[in-house]
C-alpha positions in Angstrom: 32.2 23.8 35.0 34.0 20.9 36.2 37.9 19.5 35.1 36.8 16.1 33.7 40.3 14.8 35.3 39.6 11.5 33.1 42.6 10.1 30.8 41.5 7.9 28.2 43.0 5.1 26.8 41.6 3.8 23.3 43.6 -0.3 24.6 41.5 -0.4 28.0 38.2 0.1 25.6 39.6 -2.7 23.4 40.2 -4.9 25.8 37.9 -4.9 28.8 35.3 -6.9 27.4 37.7 -9.6 27.0 39.7 -8.5 30.2 36.3 -8.9 32.1 35.2 -11.7 30.2 38.5 -14.0 32.3 37.7 -12.1 35.5 34.4 -13.8 35.5 35.5 -17.0 35.0 38.6 -17.2 37.4 37.0 -15.3 40.7 33.6 -15.9 42.5 31.1 -13.6 42.7 32.2 -11.7 45.7 35.7 -11.0 45.8 38.7 -8.7 46.6 40.7 -7.5 44.0 43.9 -5.6 43.5 44.8 -3.6 40.3 48.6 -2.7 40.0 49.1 0.0 37.2 45.0 1.3 37.1 46.4 4.3 34.8 43.3 5.6 33.9 41.2 3.8 35.7 39.2 2.5 33.0 39.7 -0.3 33.8 38.4 -0.5 37.3 34.9 1.1 36.9 34.1 -1.0 34.1 35.0 -4.2 35.9 33.3 -3.0 39.0 30.5 -1.3 37.0 29.7 -4.8 35.7 31.2 -6.9 39.2 29.0 -5.2 42.1 30.2 -7.8 44.3 33.9 -7.2 43.6 35.1 -5.2 46.0 38.6 -2.8 43.9 41.4 -1.5 44.4 42.9 0.2 42.2 46.6 1.6 42.3 49.0 2.6 40.7 53.1 4.0 40.3 52.2 8.0 38.6 50.9 10.0 41.6 48.9 11.6 38.9 46.9 8.8 37.0 45.2 9.0 40.4 42.8 12.2 39.8 42.1 10.2 36.3 41.0 7.0 38.3 39.8 8.6 40.0 37.1 10.4 38.3 36.4 7.3 35.8 35.3 5.4 39.8 33.5 8.6 41.1 29.8 7.0 42.4 31.2 3.6 42.3 30.4 2.0 46.1 32.4 -1.0 45.7 36.0 1.2 44.5 37.9 2.1 47.6 39.9 5.2 47.1 43.0 4.8 44.9 46.1 4.8 46.1 50.4 4.7 45.0 52.5 2.2 44.9 55.1 1.5 43.4 55.5 -2.5 43.0 59.6 -2.5 43.9 58.8 -1.1 47.0 59.3 -4.1 49.6 55.4 -3.0 51.6 52.9 -2.0 50.1 50.4 0.1 51.0 47.5 -2.0 50.9 45.9 -4.9 53.4 45.3 -8.3 51.9 44.1 -11.1 51.5 43.3 -10.2 48.2 41.1 -12.5 46.0 43.5 -11.6 42.8 46.0 -9.4 42.0 45.1 -7.5 38.4 48.0 -6.1 36.3 47.5 -4.9 32.9 49.8 -4.3 30.6 52.7 -2.8 33.0 56.1 -5.5 32.5 56.9 -4.2 29.1 56.3 -0.7 29.6 58.7 -1.3 33.4 62.4 -2.3 33.8 62.5 -5.4 34.0 63.3 -5.9 38.2 59.2 -5.6 38.4 58.7 -8.3 37.1 60.0 -10.2 39.9 58.7 -7.0 42.5 55.5 -8.3 41.3 55.6 -11.9 41.8 56.7 -11.2 45.3 54.1 -8.7 46.2 51.2 -10.4 44.9 51.9 -13.7 47.4 52.9 -11.2 50.4 49.2 -9.5 49.7 47.5 -12.7 48.5 44.8 -15.2 49.5 46.1 -18.6 50.3 43.8 -19.8 47.0 44.8 -15.8 46.2 45.7 -15.6 42.1 47.9 -13.2 40.2 46.3 -12.0 36.5 48.8 -10.8 34.2 47.5 -9.4 31.1 49.9 -8.0 28.2 52.0 -8.9 24.9 54.7 -12.0 25.7 57.1 -13.3 23.5 56.7 -16.9 23.3 59.6 -18.9 22.3 58.9 -21.6 19.3 55.9 -20.1 18.1 56.0 -16.7 15.6 55.6 -13.6 16.8 52.8 -10.8 15.1 54.4 -8.1 13.4 52.7 -5.8 15.2 54.5 -7.4 18.3 57.4 -7.0 16.7 57.2 -3.6 15.6 55.7 -2.6 19.1 58.9 -4.0 20.9 61.3 -2.0 18.5 59.6 1.2 19.8 59.4 1.1 23.3 62.9 -0.2 22.9 63.6 2.8 20.7 61.8 5.3 23.6 63.6 3.6 27.1 66.4 0.6 26.5 64.7 -1.2 29.7 61.1 -1.6 28.7 60.4 -3.5 25.6 57.6 -7.2 25.5 59.1 -9.7 27.8 59.8 -13.7 26.8 56.4 -15.4 28.6 59.3 -18.0 29.5 61.4 -15.5 31.6 58.2 -14.3 33.1 57.4 -17.7 34.4 60.4 -18.4 35.6 60.9 -15.5 38.2 57.1 -17.1 39.4 58.7 -20.0 41.8 61.1 -18.2 44.2 57.4 -16.1 45.2 56.1 -18.9 45.8 53.3 -18.9 42.9 53.7 -20.4 39.7 51.8 -20.3 35.5 48.7 -22.0 36.3 47.4 -21.1 32.7 47.6 -19.6 29.8 44.9 -18.2 28.0 45.4 -16.7 24.0 43.4 -12.8 24.3 42.8 -10.7 21.1 45.4 -8.6 19.5 48.4 -10.8 19.9 48.2 -10.9 23.7 48.1 -12.9 26.7 46.3 -13.9 30.0 48.8 -15.6 32.4 46.9 -16.6 35.9 49.6 -17.5 38.5 48.9 -19.3 41.9 50.0 -20.8 44.4 52.7 -24.1 43.6 55.4 -25.1 42.7 53.7 -26.7 38.9 53.4 -25.4 36.1 50.6 -26.8 34.4 49.8 -24.4 31.6 50.1 -26.0 29.2 
């Protein structure tokens, strides 16, 4: 009996539909996409199967995740073999340019330094009009934080002091040093946001 290497994330199952809806709005029918922190591989498999014109490059910093990603994406000709990619590395093992760099649910479970590193790396491998699309929960100044997000933040910081929900203002402020700017902020289900960054020096999200 063949072993099933697929890991499963209930959250990935819940959010794959809403995220795909936004990606379809943001990307052309044919696009090269780099996914950072692919995790289980459920997102890569769903997005690539629903949009065969997208060539999808999954990655993860955990080498142990690659078998799960490959298993989920087995048989999908538009998904490239997953590779280990540490956003903190100055040299990412992928070949651009990419029309989009997609990163879901990474910033709150990694050290803060990964935010600036993600911006710099995305700017290096993005096409001239390429986008960085970041999804997850954030703290927004002047807006009420949902109780569930506050509890989630406390749980994360209890597990690792370097983790925790990031302030939207801090994330946006990390973009200009990489030549990027926050272009769009999109409200998502379950108190999450999708943030769209593009080359430029002006925040047009408000």
